[in-house]
C-alpha positions as CSV (number, residue, x, y, z in Angstrom):
1,M,-25.6,24.4,12.2
2,A,-28.4,22.3,10.8
3,N,-30.0,25.2,8.9
4,Q,-27.0,26.5,6.9
5,T,-24.2,25.1,4.8
6,K,-20.7,25.2,6.2
7,Y,-17.7,25.3,3.9
8,F,-14.3,23.7,4.4
9,E,-10.9,23.2,2.9
10,W,-10.1,19.6,3.8
11,N,-7.2,17.4,2.5
12,K,-6.4,20.2,0.0
13,G,-9.9,20.1,-1.5
14,P,-13.4,21.3,-1.0
15,A,-15.8,19.9,1.5
16,I,-19.2,21.0,2.9
17,I,-21.7,20.2,5.5
18,K,-25.2,21.0,4.4
19,P,-28.7,20.5,5.7
20,S,-30.4,17.3,4.7
21,K,-33.7,16.2,6.3
22,P,-35.0,18.3,9.1
23,G,-32.6,18.4,12.0
24,H,-29.9,16.6,10.2
25,V,-26.8,17.5,8.1
26,K,-24.8,15.7,5.5
27,G,-21.1,16.0,4.9
28,L,-19.7,15.9,1.4
29,F,-16.2,16.2,-0.1
30,L,-15.1,16.4,-3.7
31,S,-13.2,13.2,-4.6
32,P,-10.0,13.9,-6.4
33,K,-10.3,10.5,-8.2
34,T,-13.7,10.9,-9.6
35,N,-14.3,14.7,-9.4
36,N,-17.7,13.9,-7.9
37,W,-19.1,14.7,-4.5
38,D,-18.7,11.7,-2.1
39,S,-20.7,11.4,1.2
40,A,-18.5,11.8,4.2
41,N,-18.8,9.4,7.1
42,V,-19.0,10.6,10.7
43,I,-15.3,10.3,11.2
44,Q,-14.6,12.3,8.1
45,V,-17.1,15.0,9.1
46,G,-15.3,15.3,12.5
47,D,-12.0,15.5,10.6
48,F,-13.4,18.5,8.6
49,F,-13.3,20.4,11.9
50,D,-10.1,18.8,13.3
51,N,-7.8,18.8,10.3
52,G,-9.6,21.0,7.9
53,D,-10.3,24.8,7.8
54,M,-13.8,26.1,8.0
55,I,-13.9,29.0,5.5
56,S,-16.5,31.5,4.3
57,K,-18.6,30.8,1.2
58,A,-16.8,33.6,-0.6
59,D,-13.4,32.2,0.3
60,F,-14.6,28.7,-0.7
61,E,-15.8,30.0,-4.1
62,E,-12.6,32.0,-4.7
63,K,-10.4,29.0,-3.9
64,F,-12.4,26.1,-5.5
65,G,-15.2,27.7,-7.6
66,V,-19.0,27.8,-7.5
67,I,-20.9,24.6,-6.9
68,G,-23.0,23.8,-9.9
69,Q,-20.8,26.0,-12.2
70,D,-17.1,25.3,-11.6
71,L,-17.7,22.3,-9.3
72,P,-20.2,19.5,-9.9
73,N,-23.7,19.9,-8.7
74,I,-24.6,18.3,-5.4
75,I,-27.3,15.6,-5.8
């Protein structure tokens, strides 16, 4: 999991888990209030799996758009 991005539909919006520093990952979700990516805490990342749906990159892009084009860039 640490070497590839995982895509989710979570709380009716887009969320991802992406590689960060070696051996670590970072969870992010698009805030409906600010339309910016917010860092997810450990509980939220677990909830991506428990109450969200992991989807393919193609399904993610079809549903939400392309990161950096239709969605904000991830910083």
